[in-house]
C-alpha positions, 0 to 999 in steps of 0.5 A: 481523491484528487491529484495532490490530496493526502490520506492517512493510512493504516498499518495492519498486518493482514492479507490483502483481501482483509484490507480496507482502502488506505491500509498497508501491511506485511501478509503471510499467506501460508506456512511456507510463505516468507511474507510480502508487503501489501497495500490497498490504495485509497481508491480500493485497488490492492497491490503487492509491494515486492518490487519496492523498497520499504522503509519502516519507522519507529512509529509503525509507519512505512515509506515506499519507494519508488512511487506506487502504481496500481493498474486495473484495466479497464477500470483505472489506476492509482499512482502516488506515494506512501510516505510515513503512512500517508498516501499522496496521489500524483 
C-alpha cells in the first residue's frame, strides 16, 4: 500500500489475533473485560484503539480519530486513517 492509497476494511468483532489485515472491531477478552476497539492495519500490524475516538455509523463502519500510528520497531510502522471503514495511509 502506497501513501494515499485506500483499502476497504471489514468490521468483525473478534479478538486481535483472529483479525485479518484491514479488519477492525470491538473485542472482549474475558468475563470481566468491558471490551476495546482493536484493528489490524492493511500491512498486518495490530493495534489497540483505546486512546482514540470511535464514531460508529449506521452501516456498521467506523471512523477513528486522531490518525492511527502502529509502530513495530525494528520492522516498521503503519500511519494513516480509518474513515467510514476505509483505510488511508499517509
